[in-house]
Structures are given as C-alpha cells and as structure tokens.
C-alpha positions as CSV (number, residue, x, y, z in Angstrom):
1,M,63.2,139.3,254.2
2,T,60.0,141.2,253.8
3,H,58.0,142.7,256.7
4,I,55.5,140.0,256.7
5,E,58.1,137.2,256.5
6,A,60.0,138.7,259.4
7,Q,56.8,138.7,261.5
8,K,56.0,135.1,260.5
9,A,59.5,134.1,261.7
10,E,59.0,135.9,265.0
11,T,55.6,134.4,265.6
12,G,56.6,130.9,264.6
13,T,54.5,130.7,261.5
14,G,57.3,130.4,258.9
15,P,58.2,127.3,257.0
16,G,59.0,124.3,259.2
17,A,57.6,125.9,262.3
18,P,54.7,124.5,264.3
19,V,51.6,126.6,263.5
20,S,49.0,127.3,266.2
21,A,45.6,128.9,265.6
22,W,46.6,131.8,267.9
23,A,49.8,132.4,266.1
24,M,48.0,132.4,262.7
25,R,45.4,134.9,263.9
26,K,48.1,137.1,265.4
27,A,50.1,137.0,262.1
28,M,47.0,137.8,260.0
29,L,46.0,140.7,262.3
30,S,49.6,142.0,262.1
31,E,49.5,141.8,258.4
32,F,46.1,143.5,258.2
33,W,47.3,146.4,260.4
34,Y,50.6,146.7,258.4
35,Y,48.7,147.3,255.1
36,F,46.0,149.4,256.7
37,S,48.5,151.7,258.4
38,Q,50.2,152.3,255.1
39,N,47.2,154.4,254.2
40,K,47.7,157.5,256.4
41,G,44.3,158.8,255.6
42,A,42.7,155.6,256.9
43,V,44.6,155.9,260.1
44,I,43.4,159.5,260.5
45,G,39.9,158.4,259.7
46,L,40.1,155.7,262.4
47,V,41.3,158.1,265.0
48,V,38.5,160.6,264.2
49,F,35.9,157.9,264.1
50,S,37.1,156.5,267.5
51,I,36.7,160.0,269.0
52,I,33.2,160.2,267.6
53,V,32.3,156.8,269.0
54,F,33.8,157.8,272.4
55,L,31.8,161.0,272.5
56,A,28.6,159.1,271.6
57,V,29.1,156.3,274.1
58,F,29.9,158.7,277.0
59,A,27.5,161.5,275.9
60,P,25.6,161.7,279.2
61,L,29.0,162.3,281.0
62,I,30.6,164.6,278.5
63,A,27.6,166.8,277.5
64,P,27.4,169.9,279.7
65,H,23.6,170.1,279.3
66,S,20.6,168.0,278.5
67,P,20.0,168.0,274.7
68,S,16.3,169.0,275.2
69,L,16.9,171.6,278.0
70,Q,15.6,175.0,276.9
71,N,16.9,178.3,278.2
72,R,14.6,181.2,277.1
73,E,17.3,183.7,278.2
74,A,19.9,182.3,275.8
75,L,18.3,182.2,272.4
76,L,20.7,182.0,269.5
77,W,23.7,182.8,271.6
78,P,27.0,182.6,269.5
79,P,29.8,180.2,270.3
80,G,32.0,180.9,273.3
81,W,34.9,182.4,271.4
82,M,32.7,185.0,269.7
83,E,31.6,188.3,271.1
84,G,28.4,187.8,273.1
85,G,29.1,184.1,273.6
86,T,29.8,182.3,276.8
87,W,31.8,179.1,277.5
88,A,28.8,177.7,279.4
89,Y,27.5,177.1,275.8
90,P,30.8,176.4,273.9
91,L,29.2,176.1,270.5
92,G,26.3,178.4,271.1
93,T,22.6,177.8,271.4
94,D,19.7,177.3,268.9
95,A,16.5,179.2,268.5
96,L,15.0,177.5,271.6
97,G,18.0,178.1,273.8
98,R,19.3,174.5,273.7
99,D,23.0,173.8,273.9
100,I,24.3,172.9,270.4
101,F,27.4,171.1,271.7
102,S,25.3,168.8,273.8
103,R,22.8,168.2,270.9
104,L,25.7,167.4,268.5
105,I,27.1,164.8,271.0
106,F,23.8,163.1,271.5
107,G,23.2,163.4,267.8
108,A,26.3,161.3,267.2
109,R,24.5,158.5,269.1
110,F,21.5,158.6,266.8
111,S,23.7,158.7,263.7
112,L,25.9,155.8,264.7
113,F,22.8,153.8,265.8
114,I,21.2,154.4,262.4
115,G,24.4,153.3,260.7
116,V,24.7,150.1,262.7
117,V,21.0,149.1,262.4
118,V,20.8,149.9,258.6
119,V,24.1,148.1,257.8
120,T,23.1,145.1,259.9
121,L,19.7,144.8,258.2
122,S,21.0,145.3,254.6
123,V,24.0,143.0,255.1
124,S,22.0,140.2,256.7
125,V,19.3,140.2,254.1
126,G,21.5,141.1,251.1
127,V,24.1,138.4,251.8
128,I,21.5,135.7,252.2
129,V,19.6,136.7,249.0
130,G,22.9,137.1,247.1
131,L,24.0,133.6,248.2
132,I,20.8,132.1,247.1
133,A,21.0,133.8,243.7
134,G,24.6,132.9,243.0
135,F,24.4,129.4,244.3
136,F,21.2,128.1,242.8
137,R,21.3,130.2,239.5
138,G,18.4,129.6,237.0
139,W,15.1,131.3,237.4
140,I,15.7,132.1,241.0
141,D,18.8,134.1,240.1
142,T,17.0,135.9,237.3
143,A,14.0,136.8,239.4
144,I,16.1,138.1,242.3
145,M,18.4,140.2,240.1
146,R,15.5,141.7,238.1
147,V,14.0,142.9,241.4
148,M,17.3,144.4,242.5
149,D,17.7,146.1,239.1
150,V,14.2,147.7,239.6
151,I,15.2,149.0,243.0
152,L,18.5,150.4,241.7
153,A,16.7,152.1,238.8
154,F,15.1,154.6,241.2
155,P,17.1,157.5,242.8
156,S,17.9,156.3,246.3
157,L,16.7,159.3,248.1
158,L,13.5,159.5,246.1
159,L,12.8,155.8,246.8
160,A,13.4,156.3,250.5
161,L,11.0,159.2,250.5
162,V,8.3,157.1,248.9
163,L,8.9,154.2,251.3
164,V,8.7,156.5,254.3
165,A,5.6,158.1,252.9
166,I,4.0,154.7,252.8
167,L,5.3,153.5,256.2
168,G,4.9,156.9,258.0
169,P,7.5,159.4,259.2
170,G,9.8,158.4,262.0
171,L,13.3,157.2,262.7
172,T,12.4,153.5,262.7
173,N,10.6,153.7,259.3
174,A,13.5,155.8,257.9
175,M,16.0,153.1,258.9
176,I,13.9,150.4,257.3
177,A,13.6,152.4,254.1
178,I,17.4,153.1,253.9
179,A,18.2,149.4,254.6
180,L,15.9,148.4,251.6
181,I,17.6,150.8,249.2
182,L,21.1,149.8,250.3
183,Q,20.4,146.0,250.1
184,P,20.8,145.5,246.3
185,H,24.5,146.5,246.5
186,F,25.1,143.6,248.9
187,V,23.0,141.2,246.9
188,R,24.9,142.0,243.7
189,L,28.3,141.9,245.4
190,T,27.6,138.6,247.2
191,R,26.2,137.0,244.0
192,A,29.3,138.1,242.0
193,S,31.7,136.7,244.7
194,V,29.7,133.4,244.9
195,L,29.8,133.0,241.1
196,S,33.6,133.3,241.1
197,E,34.0,130.9,244.1
198,R,31.4,128.2,243.5
199,E,33.5,126.3,240.9
200,R,36.8,126.5,242.8
201,E,38.5,123.2,243.7
202,Y,37.9,123.6,247.4
203,V,34.2,123.9,246.8
204,I,34.1,120.9,244.5
205,S,36.1,118.9,247.1
206,A,33.6,119.8,249.8
207,R,30.7,118.9,247.6
208,V,32.3,115.5,246.7
209,A,32.9,114.9,250.4
210,G,29.2,115.1,251.0
211,A,28.7,118.7,252.3
212,G,25.1,119.8,252.1
213,K,23.9,123.0,250.3
214,L,23.7,125.1,253.5
215,R,27.1,124.0,254.6
216,L,28.6,124.8,251.1
217,M,26.9,128.2,251.1
218,F,27.6,129.4,254.6
219,K,30.7,127.5,255.8
220,T,32.6,127.0,252.5
221,I,31.8,129.8,250.1
222,L,30.7,132.8,252.3
223,P,33.9,133.1,254.4
224,N,35.9,133.6,251.2
225,C,33.5,136.4,250.1
226,L,33.8,138.6,253.2
227,A,36.6,141.0,252.2
228,P,34.6,143.0,249.6
229,L,31.5,142.8,251.8
230,I,33.3,144.4,254.7
231,V,34.5,147.3,252.5
232,Q,31.0,147.7,251.1
233,A,29.6,147.7,254.6
234,T,31.8,150.7,255.6
235,L,30.5,152.7,252.6
236,A,26.9,151.7,253.4
237,F,27.5,153.0,256.9
238,S,28.4,156.4,255.7
239,N,25.5,156.4,253.1
240,A,23.1,155.4,255.8
241,I,24.1,158.5,257.9
242,L,23.8,160.8,254.9
243,D,20.4,159.4,253.9
244,A,19.1,159.6,257.4
245,A,20.2,163.2,257.7
246,A,18.6,164.0,254.3
247,L,15.3,162.4,255.4
248,G,15.5,164.2,258.7
249,F,16.1,167.5,256.9
250,L,13.1,166.9,254.7
251,G,10.9,166.2,257.8
252,V,10.2,162.5,257.3
253,G,13.1,161.0,259.3
254,A,13.7,161.6,263.0
255,Q,11.1,164.0,264.4
256,P,11.8,167.0,266.7
257,P,13.0,167.4,269.4
258,T,15.2,164.4,268.6
259,P,18.8,165.7,268.4
260,E,19.5,164.1,265.0
261,W,21.9,166.0,262.8
262,G,19.6,166.2,259.8
263,T,16.6,167.3,262.0
264,M,18.9,170.0,263.6
265,L,19.6,171.3,260.1
266,A,15.9,171.4,259.2
267,E,15.1,173.3,262.4
268,A,17.9,175.9,261.8
269,R,17.6,176.6,258.1
270,E,15.6,179.8,258.7
271,F,18.4,181.3,260.8
272,I,21.2,180.6,258.3
273,L,21.9,184.3,257.7
274,R,21.9,185.6,261.2
275,A,23.1,182.6,263.2
276,W,25.5,180.6,261.0
277,W,26.6,178.3,263.8
278,V,23.2,176.7,264.1
279,V,23.4,175.4,260.6
280,T,27.1,175.1,260.0
281,L,28.0,172.9,263.0
282,P,25.5,170.0,262.4
283,G,26.6,170.1,258.7
284,L,30.3,169.9,259.8
285,A,29.5,167.0,262.1
286,I,27.9,165.0,259.2
287,L,30.8,165.9,256.9
288,I,33.6,164.9,259.4
289,T,31.8,161.6,260.3
290,V,31.1,160.5,256.8
291,L,34.6,161.5,255.6
292,A,36.2,159.6,258.5
293,I,34.2,156.4,257.6
294,N,35.0,156.7,253.9
295,L,38.7,157.1,254.7
296,M,38.5,154.0,256.9
297,G,36.8,152.1,254.0
298,D,39.6,153.1,251.7
299,G,42.1,151.6,254.1
300,L,40.1,148.5,254.6
301,R,40.1,148.0,250.8
302,D,43.9,148.4,250.7
303,A,44.3,145.9,253.5
304,L,41.8,143.3,252.4
305,D,42.3,143.3,248.6
306,P,45.2,141.1,247.6
307,K,45.6,142.9,244.4
308,L,46.4,146.2,246.2
309,K,48.9,144.7,248.7
310,Q,52.5,145.6,248.2
311,S,55.5,143.7,249.6
C-alpha cells in the first residue's frame, strides 16, 4: 500500500467508503504536503519565507528604531559584532544615522506588498485575457497574442523604465509597470491550458447540458488550469520584487526616504568601499527573499504537476 493509499484508508476515502467533501479536501491537502515536503529545498524556502512574512507583519513591534529616525552622532556605524559597533544598532547605521536592521524589516513590508499587488494585477488580467483568447480563438486570439508578443519582445526592465518614465516615478506607478510586463506570461500560460482543456469530454458534456460561455470558461475550464498558474505566480512574485528593487535602485521606483531595499542600495552605493554593510545587507535581503520564493515555487511544481509525482 502506498503512502497516499494508506492515508485514503485512514480518512475513509478509499474504495467502497463514503466520501465527504471534508475528507476529500483533507486527503488532497495531505497528498499535496507529502509531495511538497519531498523537496527539502522547498521546505527550507517555506520556513525562510514564513520568517520574512512574520518580520514584515510585526515590524513595528520587532524593529528597535523607527526606519526614518536619524541619529547624527551615529553615522555609518558598523554592525554590533565589529569594532566600533554597538548592539543598539545590530546591523549598523547608514550615512544619515538610520538603523539598517529596522529599515530592512520595514523594507520587507514594501517588498511583500509589491509582490502581492503585482501578482494580483497580472494574474487577474492575464487569466481573463488568456481565457478569452483560448476559448474564442479566431481573430480575437490572433490580436491578443500579437500584442503579448510585442510586449515580450522588449527587455522587461527596459520596458518597465519606459512605462515609469511615462507614468512618473513612484512606487504605485512602478507596480503598475511591473504588472504590465509580467502579464503576458499568464496570458500565454492560460491560453495554452485552455486550448488543451476546451475539447475534453467534461467540457463537451457541460456544453451539451446547456452551460453558457461564462460558466464554461470560469466554472468548468479555469479550475483545471490553476496548477501551472499557481507555480507561475510564485515565480512572478520573486520577479516583481527584483524588478521593483531594480527600479528603486535606478531612482524611478520607491522614492527616498522609503525603506525599500532597492532604494536603500541606491542611497548607499557611494559608500560601498568604506561601509560594506550599507550595501551588502539590503542586497542579501533581496537575495534570500527571492531564493526562498523560487525554492517554494520549485516545490509547488513538484506537488501540483502530476507528471512529477512519484509513488
């Protein structure tokens, strides 16, 4: 008896047993966690990401100082474990005497907020457009996909810079620009999934039973296309954080004194030789966060893709 079969027997979802909705959900969740936990890197990524989310949510309680509080007597102080440092500023201070540890924690809030907003926008619009293209086909499909091809033809960061230059610098406009450049990936992925599902027997049966177009699109086809979209959303989340940091570093994203990681890097680049912690620590925060999200995405792919599941 395999691991999953044993769990089905325990939960009463095996052959001949009465199946309840709760038991089915519990068995599906247990199966998902079993395959997800087989990827040790994904579990580590989940733990690290959970810590980052915890720090971001409780930043006002955890941070020892206000992220914008300046101390003119503590300019470019090194981290607490180095000579000349103090544990009152555990990761040191920047050129204006602001606590780097506090700014990193509050910066996690901005980065996670950027990721959530960008992914929500790009997924919402991308899935709807992809459904329309894949379901109706014809000239609608051709027109939509040519527009997506044009967007994908430009380097993503360059296109984001152009859009922000048009809309104006700022965090909100940066998020809109990043959402626009990530949207084609969801459009193409949704369209491909719809094309593979629209001629399946269950869709034909629903159409014969009198289901309308909207019901076929959103109730019948879309739920069966969610697995690859969830994996793509995790990758888009990390890309959004990277792109926002890049725009902030170039001066067109979040504006000072906002404690966004890319903006912190931009403010500190002139001190890279004599105060390494001012540049290195925000860069490490970006690296660790993006790596954790990508590891989680790898685990989600293993858990949601039937081709990768192993008995």
